[in-house]
N, C-alpha and C positions, 0 to 999 in steps of 0.2 A: 521826776519832779522837776525838770528842767526848765518848764513853762511855768511854775508856780513860785510865788513869793509866800513863805511862812512868816506870819506876824505873831509876837507874843505881846501881850499888853499886861501891863502891870497889875499884880493881883488878880489874874485870870486862870481860870482852869481849862481854857479852851486854846486849840491852835487855830488860827485863821488864815484859810489858804486863799490868794489872790492869783488873778491871772497875770501873768507879767507883761503882757502888751496892753491889756485895757485897764489894768489895775481894779477890776471889778471882783469883789468877793465871789469865790465860788464855791467854799464849802467851810464849815466849822467842825472841827474834830474835838469832841468832847470824851473824856475818859479819865482822867487825872481827877483824883479826889483832893488835890491840892493844888497850889499855883505852880503852873508850868515853867521851868527855869530855862531848859534848853531844847533846842529841836535842831535836827540836822537831817540831810539826805545822805544815805551810804552810798558812795561812788560804786559802779559795777553791781548794784542789788536793785531790787524793786521794793526797798525798805527807806523808810523813815524812822527815826527813833527821838523820843522825846523823855525828859526826866522833869520830875516835879518834886514839890516839898513834901508830897505823900509816899516818898521814898520808893517809887516805882520806875522802872522803865517800861515804856510801851514802843512796841514794833508795829508800824503803820505800813500799809500797802501804799506806796508812793503814787501809784495811778490809780487805785481803787477808792484811796481815802478811808481803808476800813482798818480796824484794829486787828493785827496779825497775831500778836503775842504781847501779855502783860507778865512782867517780871517784878514780883513783889522783892525789896532790897532791905537791908537794915541799915542804911544809911541814905542821905541826901546826896546826889549826883550835881555838883557844880559845874562841870565841864565834860564835855564829850569830843572825842577824836576817833576817827576811823582809819584803821591800818588796812587798806584795800588788798595789798599784796599777800598779808597772812590771815586776812579775814577775821581781825581782831577789833572790836570795839573796846577803847579803854575810857573809863569813867574815872574822873576825879571827884573825891568827896569831900564833903565838909568836915570830917575828919582827919584829912592828910592822905588817905588810903587811896589807891588806883586800883580798880577793879578791871578785870579782863573777861570781856564775854567772846565767845567763839561763835561765828555765825557760819552756817552751813552754806555751800555754794548752790544748792538747789533753791531755786525761786518757786516753791510750791504753796498751795495754800496753807498746809499746815507746817510751820519751822518750829525747829526745835535748837534755839539758842541757849547755850549753857555757859554758866560762868566758869571761868578758868583760874587763874592765879589772883593773888590780892598782894599787894605789898605796901608797906608804909613808906610814902615819898616826902611828907613833909609832917610838920607839927600842927599845921592849920590848914585850911582850906586850900584845895587845889583849884585854881581859878581859870586855869588855861594849860593847855598842852599841845604837843606838835610832833608829829611824827616824821622821822627822816628817814625814809625807806633806804635809800642809797647807802646809809651807813648803820642801817638797822638798829636807830635810837628812837627812845620816847624821851621827849624832853618835857619836863613839867616846871 
């Protein structure tokens, strides 16, 4: 997805992708049943991930723009961060929890992303996170 810009519009359930050079709209990704809150490319993979007010994570093919896996969750994720070295996606929730999802190394058509650990990080929204790989830290 290096040559694309993902745009999230206020109150929109669609991710719009634009060509980074021409700034022309190249694709719209519908899939969420609620407003899309976050979207990011997962470095070192063929995946893009989005979260929305529908409490779902959607994993997309970054080059095909197709939905690869939808994971219904029990909370809304307000922040996303990718730990490339450990192949974990961390999702900060509206309830203060952080959820970890393990992403397999194989970039096949069918992916099987599974939830790992959960932990209570804050008493309220987790609005941002940062992975410091050299120190093995997740900062919320």
